[in-house]
C-alpha positions, 0 to 999 in steps of 0.5 A: 569841332569840325562844321562839316561833319556836323553839317553830314551828321545832321543830314544823316539824321534826317532820314538819310536825306541826300546831298541832293536834296539838301542843295534842292532846299538851300537852293545851291549845288550839291557840290557847294553841300560837298565842299561845306561837309568837306570843310573846304568852305562855309556857308554865308550867314543867311545859308548857316540860319536856313541849314539852322531851320531845316534841322532845328538846331542852332549855330552853335550846334553847326559851328561849335559842337562836336554832335557826331562825337559817337556816331560810328558806335550807333546803327539802325536810327528808327522810329517804330511802334512798340507793341502793348505789353504787361510787365513786372518791375524792380527797382534798385537804390544804390552806389550800383544798382544796375545788376541787382535789379536785373537779377531780381527780375531775372529771379522772378522769371525763373520762379515763373519757368522763364530761363530767358527772359526779355527785360529793359530797364531805365534810370530811376529819377526820384532820388533825394538830393542827399541821396546823390551827392552825399551818398553818390548813389542813383537808381535803376528799374529793370522790368521783365516782359511778360509772355502773353497768357502768363500771371505771376503770382504774387507780383504786381502787374503793370500795363503799357499800351502801344506807343511810338519810339524812336530808338538806336542799336548799340553793337558794344555797349559794355566797352565804354557804357559811360560814354557810349550809353549815355551818347545813345540818348545824346543821338537819339535826341539829336535825331528826334530834334532834327525830324521833328519828334516831340519827347513824351514823359507822361504816357508811357514809360518815357525811355528804356534800354534792352538788356543784353550784350548789345543793346537797343535804347528807346525814347518815347516820341509823337 
């Protein structure tokens, strides 16, 4: 763990805050911020508490966590307005549901004349304790984003209104997916907390991933 790396990580999450800008907030010199980030010095307790207020974090976050553990895997942290869309979804509950769910919605698209569909997905949360602990199952929902004007026959179409999302890009999500993808959600959570964004669960799809060789992860916010 490194206080200096954590501080640099939090500063960069804060809309690319410069050392000069942080120094001004803290009423210290830029050189002091530089020394902190290089682990050449630690702040006094009052300054450490002030840092917690600036970045909306705890002392444990600052001094004990490895907050930037996977940060090199991620780029293009941002907030964007995702336009409203219509979609068809399919949920699979099994020991490895992702590929089956994605294959099914891709089949829906192909049956409707779309060979390269836009597909997103997210974990399906409503499983029983027995399914999770005894049968080692988990759930995954894949959704095909419908092109404008297309009305697929025999499928339930759902609609999502435009909404604000925090998002992050992963260039190689499947090199180490069980670390990199959960780490993206963790990094987005840090980004949202640091920038005063509130996670939204009920109004829209709360979080989702794009499907492909690269990936973008989205978390609904306000």
